[in-house]
N, C-alpha and C positions, 0 to 999 in steps of 0.2 A: 706920389706914385708909389704903389706897393712894390715890394721886392719881386713879386711874380711878374708884374708888368715891366719892371726894369730888366729882368732876365729875358722876357719875351722880346723887348726892344733890341737887346743885344743879339739875340738869336736871329731876329729878322735882318739886322744889319750884316751879320756874318754870312747868313744864307744868301742874301742879295749880292754881296760882294763876291762870294765864292762863285756864284753862277756867272757873274760878269767876267771874273778872272778866268774861269774855265773856257768861256767863249773866246776871250782874248788869246788864251794859250792855244786853242784849237785853230785859230785863224792862221797860224803858221805851221800847222801840222803837215808832214810830208804827204805827197799825193799817193805814194805807194801803200799797199795794204799788208805788207809783210809785217808780221808780229814784231820782229826785231826793230824795224823802223818806228813802229807805233810806240813800243815800250821805251825805246831810246828817246823819243820825243817827250814822252811823259816824264822821264827822269831828268831831262835837261831844260825843260821849259819852266822858268820861274813863275809865270802866271798860273800854270797848272799846279805846281807844287804849293804855292801860297793858297790857291783855291781849295785844294784838298785839305790843307791845314785849317782853313776857315770853316770848311764843312765839319771837321772834327770838333772845333770849338763851338760851332752852331749846335751840335748834338748835346754838348755839355750844358750850354745856356738854355736850350729848349727843354731838356729834361728837368732842369731846375725850375723853369717856368711851369712845367706840367705838375710839379710837386706842390705848387702854390695856387694854381688857377684851375678852374674847370676846363676839361678838354673841349667842351662846347664853346668856350671862349678862345682858348689858346690856339687851337688848330685853325679856325677861320681867320683869325688875325695874322697868324704866321704865314699862311698861304697867300692871303690877300695883299698884305703889305710887302711881302717879298716880290709879288708881281708888280706892285707899284714901283719898287726900286729898280727892278729889271727893265720895265717899260721906260722909265725915265732915263736910265743909263743908256739903254739902247738908242734912244733918240739923241742924246748928247754925245756919247762916246763913239758909238758905231754908226752914227748918222742914218739910222733906220727911219723909214717913213712910218708915221703913226696916223692911221686914218681917223676920220671923225667918229666912226663907230667905236674904235678903240678908246678914243678920248671919252666918249660917252660911258663906256664900260669902266674906265678909270674913275669917273665921277661916282658911278654906282658902287664901286668897290669901297671908296672912301665913306660913302653914306652907310654902307653895310657894316663896315668896321665900327663906325660910331654907334650904330644900333646894337650890335652884338656886345659891345663893351659896356653898355649902360645897365 
């Protein structure tokens, strides 16, 4: 595995985990819409704070991947595999229903990533 793909894999993992943690953090958000309540929740929710930190680390890893890989490879892999992580985690952690159409799309995404990276 080249360094470019290593950085890309790290970026995908950080991005996927960040999205999942942001969802987890927002599941306990206050119902009110007052800015004070929203900001207070952002500053006290560990899943949100860790998610934000992972987004920052994602940017570092992704820019390193971009410096080593063509954008036409890095971007589709980043978006597609992050989606795979989010869909999988949604099923397992959040108990979301995944339709057969989504499973089909999931399979096409994997095939597309294989084709793009060859």
